[in-house]
N, C-alpha and C positions, 0 to 999 in steps of 0.2 A: 201491363197495365186499363185493363181494359176494365174491370170489378173496382169499384170504390167499397166494397166490403171488407171488414178489416182483417176475418178469420180467414176469407181469400188470401187475400197476400199474406200471411202470416202459416199457409197450409203452400203454400207458393215458395216461400222463401228459403221456406223447412227444404223442400222439392231442390231448391237449387244449390240451399247450403252441400248436399249428397252429392252434386252434381258436381258442386266444385270442387267436393273434398278425394273424390270419387278424380279428376282430370289432374288432380298434386298429386296426385299417386301415379297418371299414367306420364305426368313431369319427369317427374324425380325419373321413373324404372329408365325414360328417354336417353335423359342426361344419363346411365349409372347406362347403357346402352352402348353410346355412346362413344363415352371412356373405356370401356371395352373393346371398342372398334378399330379397327386395322385401318380396315376397306369400308371407305361408306357409300352408297349407291346414288350421293350425291354431296358440296363438299357440307363439312364437318360444319362453319359457321354458317351457314342454309342451314340448316336440319336445327341448330341453338336458336337464332335468330327466330324462326316458325313456332318450334316451339314454344320460344320466351314469350312473344304477343300474342298465341292461342292463350297462353295462361293470365299473361296479364288482360286480353276481354272477359274473362269467366268473370277474374277479381272480381270485373269493374261494375259486371251485369249484378255479382251478388253481392258489392256494397249499395248499387240502387236498392235490390232490394231488401237488404234491415233497414236502411234511410225511411223505404217509403214505410216498414211496416214501424218505424219509430217517430216516424213526426205524423201516423197515420192519417193521412191528408184526405180532405173532406170531398174531394173534388179535383182530378188531374186534368190537366190542361190534355186538349185532342193531339200538341204533335209529338206527346212521348207515348199515348200509345202505336204512331205514324210509326216513332222511331223504331220498340217497342220488335214493328212486324221489319222490319226491316233487317235489325240486328238478328228478329230467325230467318230472317229468310240469308244473309247470310254464309249464318251456319250451314246452312241448309250447304251453299253452294261451294263451304269446304268442305263440310263432310267430303261430295261427291268428290273435288277436287284431291286430296289429303288418299284414297278409297282410289287413283287415279294409282295415286302415286305406286302404289301396290306390281303394278308389270307397266310403266312405262310405254313403252314401245307398244303395249297392244290396245292405246291408251289416246290415241296421239291425233280423233277425230273430235273427243270430247271437251 
């Protein structure tokens, strides 16, 4: 969102599409493991909901990226860049939280 270069938008769109595809694979594997597991580290419904919401956000980011490439705006309003930065910060926080799920007892303070 910081650039108005069409080539840059298309390059970033390809990267986002690759990440979205990887995310779909992770979502599928998570659901498969969830269906195979009798005992889960926390509620099955919570795992399913968290996975679905993360997948929805990644799909939305991919959709926005496709639209930017499709419409080729000559100028983006500054709030779009701010929103993208907030999404990025949120993603970093979510990454930290997901890693803390591996050993919740060891990560009480985070």
